[in-house]
N, C-alpha and C positions, 0 to 999 in steps of 0.2 A: 809824537804823541803815542802812548802805549795802547795795546789792544786788550780789551776785556774779554775774558773767556769764561763760559759757564758750563759746568759738567754736573748735571743732575743735582745732588744735594749741596754742591759747592757754590759759594758766593762768587759773583763776577769779580774778576781780577785775581782770583786764587787758583793756581794750577793744581790739579789733583796729584796725589802721590802716584807711584808707578802702578800699583795693583790695589784694587778695592774689591773685597768680597761683599757684595751688596746684601745678599740674603741666601738662605738655604731652607728647603722645605720638602715635604712629601708630596707626590703628585701622581696623576694619571697622565699618560701620554696620549695626545690626540693628533691624528694625521687626517687632514682634510684635503680633498682633491680641489684643485683650482681649475675652473672651467672658463672657456670663452663661449658666450651665448649668442646665438643668432636666431632672430624671430622672423617668421614669414607666414604669409597666408597660403593655404592650399585648398584647391577646389576638388571635391570628390568626383571621380570619373567611374565609369562602368567597370565592375570587377574589383573595386576597392573594398577592403575592410580595414579596421583600425590597426591590426597587427601588420598587414602588408604596408600600410602607409608609414607606420613607425619604423619599419625596416629600411626605409629610404633615408632616415635621418640618424645622425650619430648621437648616442646617449639618450634615445627616446624610446619609451615603451608605450604600448597602447593605453596603459593606465595613466601615463603622463598626459596623453592627448585628452583622455576623458576628463581628468582633473582640470587641465588648463581651459577646456571649453565648457565645463559645467555639464558634462553628459552623464545621464543616469543609466544609460545602457550602451551597448556596443553597436546599436542599430544606426546606420548612416544612410543617406540617400544621395544619388547622383546630383551634383550641383551644390551640395552643402559646402560652406566655406569654414575651414578649420584654421585656428591659429596654432602654429607649431613652433616651439622653441627648442632648437637643437643645442647640445652642449658638448663641446670638444675639450677634452682634458688637456691642459697645457702645463700642469705641474702639480706639486703637492706642497702643503704648508704644515709644519709640525709645531705644536705648542704643548705646554704643560698646564694642566688644571690642578691647582692646589687642593689637597684634601686634608681634613682635620682629624680623620680617624680611619682605622682599618681593623681587620680581624686577624687574629693569630693564624699564620699560614698564608695570608694574602700576598700577591705579587704587586709591588709598588715601585715607583721611581723615586730616587733621592736626587734632588736638583740643587745646584749652586749657581747663582748668577754672579758674574764678576765684570769688572772694568779693568782693562789692561791685560797684558800677556802673562799667562801663568804657565809654569812647567808641569805642575801637578796640583791636584786638590784631593785630599783624603778626608774622609769623615768617619766619625764614630757615633753610634747611637747610645745615648745615656738615659737610663731610667731616673725619674725624679726620686723614686724610692726603690730600693733593690727588692722588687717583688718577684720577678721571674728568674733573675740570675744573681749570683753572688757578686758583689762589687758594683752592680748597676750598669755594666756595659753589656748591651744586648747583642748576642751573636745572630747573624742572618745567613741565609743560604744564597750563594751566587754561583751559577754554573755548577751546581751539585757540591760545592765546597763551602764549609762553614767558616765564616770569617768575622772578625770584629772590627778590623780596619778596612774601609771600603774605598778603593781607588775610583774616583769619578772619571769617566771617559770623555775624550774630546769628541764632540758630535760630528757625525757625517753630514747632517742636514745643513745646507748652506745658510739658512736663515737663523741658525743657532750658533754658528762658528764665531769664536772670539768673545762670546757673551755668556755661554752656558757650558756647564759640564754636568754629566748625569750618570747614574748607574741603575740598573734594574735588579732588584733583590726580592727575596721572599722573606716575610717576617716570621721566620721559624728557624729552629735549630736543625741539624742534620738528622738526628735520631727521632723517629716517629714517637717513641715512648716519651721523650722529653717534651715534644710538642703537645702530647695529650696532658702531661703534667701542667704545662702552661695553661691549657684550656680549662683544666679543672680549677686552677687558681683563679682564673678570670671569670669562671662561672659562679664563684662563691659570692654571696651577698655581703656587702659591707655592714658590719655591726655598728649602728649609730648610737646605741645606748641600751639601757635595760629598764624594764618596767615590772611593777608588781600588780598592775591593773589600775592603780590610782596615781602612782608617782612614776616619773622618769628620771633616770640619772645617767651621766656620761660614762663611757667605758672605763675611764681611769678611776672613777669612784667605785664602780663595781669591782674592779681588780683589788681594791684595798679592803673590801668587805670580807669579814670572816664567815658570817652566816649568809649564804646566798640562796637558800631554799625559798621558792615562791617567786623568784625573779626570772623573767624571760627576756631574751634578746629582742631588740627592735632593729629591723633591717632597713637599709637604704638601697640605693642602686647597686647593681653588680660591680664588682671591683674592676678597675681599669689600670693598665700600666701606662704611665705618662712618659713620653720620650722627648728629649731635645736632641739637637744635632750639633756635635762638636766638629769644627772645621780646622784643618791644617793645610794652608796653601803655601806653595813655593813658587818663586820666580825671581827675576833679576830686579832688585830694588826693594823698597820697604813695602810691607803688607799691612793694610788697614782693613779691619772688619767693621761692618755696620750693623751688628746685632743689637738686640734690645739694650744691652749694657755696654755696647761698643767693644765687646770681647769677641772671641771666636766661637761663642756658643749661641745658637739660634733656637727659637721656639722655647725660650726659657722664662716666660712670664705668664701670669694668670691669664687664661683664655687662649694661650697660644700652644701649649703642650699638645703633642700628637697623641691621641688615645688609641691604644691597642686593646681590643675587646675580644670576647669570645663571640664566635659567629652567631648572629641572630638575624639572618637575612634569608631571602628567598634564593634557593639554588635549584634550578631545573636541570635535570640530567637527561639528555637525549642520546640514545644509542641507535645509530642507523643499522638496520638489519636486512632490509630487502631493497633491491634496486633492479630496475628494468631500463629499457632504452627511453622510457617516457618519464619516470619519476623515481624518487627515493622515499622509502617509508621506514620510520624507526619507532621504537617504544620510548616513552618518556615517563618520568616520575618527578615529584617535587619532594625534596628532603624533608623529613619530619612530618609528612602528611600521608593521607591515603589517596591523593590525587595522582592519577596515572592515565595513560591512554596512548594514542599514536600521533605522530606528526608526519605529514607528507611534505616533501620538498621537491625541488627541481632534480632532474637527472644529473649524473656525473659526467665528466670528472669535476672535482671541486675547483673553484677558481676565486681569486680576489678581484678579477677584472669585471667592471660593471658593464651592463648592457648585454650580457650573455645569458641565455636561459640555462644556467647551471647553478648547482648548489654552492654554498660558501664552504671554506675549509673547516676541518675539525679544529677544535680549540675552545677556549673560554671566552665568552662574550659578556660585556656589561649590558644591563637592561635599563632603558629609560622609557618614559611615556611619550607617545607620538599622537599629535592632533593635527591631521591634515584635512584637506577638503573632502576626500573620499573616505578615509579611515580615521576615526576619532577614538581616543582613549584606548589605544592598543599599544602593546609593547614593541619597542624597537631595539635591536641588538647591534653592538659594534665592538671593535677592539682595535689594536694597533694596525692590523692589516685591512680590516673592513671598516671604513670610516662611517660616521653618523650620516653623512650625505648620501650613502648608498640606500638608506631607508629600507633596510631588511626588517620586515615587520612580522609579528605573530598575529594573524588575522583569520577570520573564518573563510572556508572554502573546501572544496572536495577533491579537485583534480589538479594536475600539473598546469592546465590552462588557466587556473585561478591564481597561480602563485607568483610568477615574475620574480623568482628568487626568494620569496618570502616563505614562512613556515605556517602550515595549516594544521591545527590540532583536530583530533577526532576521537570519538569514543570507540569506534570499531573500524576495521579495515578490510578491503579486498584488493585485488590487483589494481594498482594505479588509482586508488580511491580511498578516502576516509569519510565516514559518516558521523553524524552528531556533532558537527564542527562548532555550531553556535553555542550549544550547551557546554562543550568542553572549554571553549574560549572564555565563556563567562566564569566557569569554575576557576580557571587560572587567574583571570583578572581580578576576581573577587578576593582571592587569597593574597595576591600582591598588594591590593589596596588595604587589606586588613593588617598585613605585616609591615608594609612600607617598601618603597622602591629603592631606598638607600642600600647600596652594595648588592643589589639583586644581580644574579648571574644565570646564564645558561651554559652548560658544559656539553659540547657535542663530541661524541666518540663514534667509532665504527666497529662493527662486529658482524659482517655480512653472512647470511645463511641462505640456503636454498628456499624458494618460496613455499614448498610443501612441508618444511620442518616445523 
């Protein structure tokens, strides 16, 4: 009696071809720590405080203890019983979050998922209409080189080997002048028609008109460049593509095209300028606004390791909203090196003892201290709520100076 086999989209009894490229898409890379958790009861003894207790457990901060036990202050008494969950990191898990749009200049991942052993997968980004480039093939930047054919790499991550290939690119040409030309085109409003104040006509009717005096354009949304992904896979045996039309082109139907837009998102720029053995303070500003101030962080050196009272590395971080037991409706930052699970927040506070790795905004500063934190935090959060959290970023750089400068 024969054996029935089922592989994904295939019917029982039908063996798959050697290689199947299931899908290709744009994505953000997400790396999450895997923890082993152990919970126990702890009885407070003389001389204890929350920070001292937290230091006896792996992956635990005094804020974790407060949140887990519903404490509103750090005051504890001898004999109190605390529930403490320690977290030992046992590994990491990498995944990709599909995205539907990005801004010209953004750094993104291009991912192909496959079944079967491939020797190479190359991709080309194609514009639906040749808006940004002649011919409609979009050049991107990879390792400072401008390319149009992108070789996807075999992953180092164990959980992705044999099923994924990917590459990290910037959605931009090499020359800054050309990038600005792209942004100018994407910043233009699309002309949807023309009106004389009483009637509206489509653009093609207006183009045929001889007398055009008195007619004004009617604008729609800003222009977007729509991209699909063309895949060329190689391996031993027949290659089958599972795209929308069963071809080697993906994201090529209504509602699936990837949108490249002009940046219209929140970008916070933080430049670290002063550091002591206790804290780091920098100046920040938000692009396109008059919002500025100071941000206090942990002392250096920078690290990606959790549980240490040190600042995060310089770099570009995505921003999302965080709603926890202790902090609600505050921004949380993450990237490939600092995962969401680290819970690095932008919240109110004044000194390094308030931060636990987080960022504390303020209106003014002194040594190891920022003031006006609640006001400045509200100013930041109100702006993000108005503009929208999509594609919001904070870019952290360093340019240290002496304290009296």
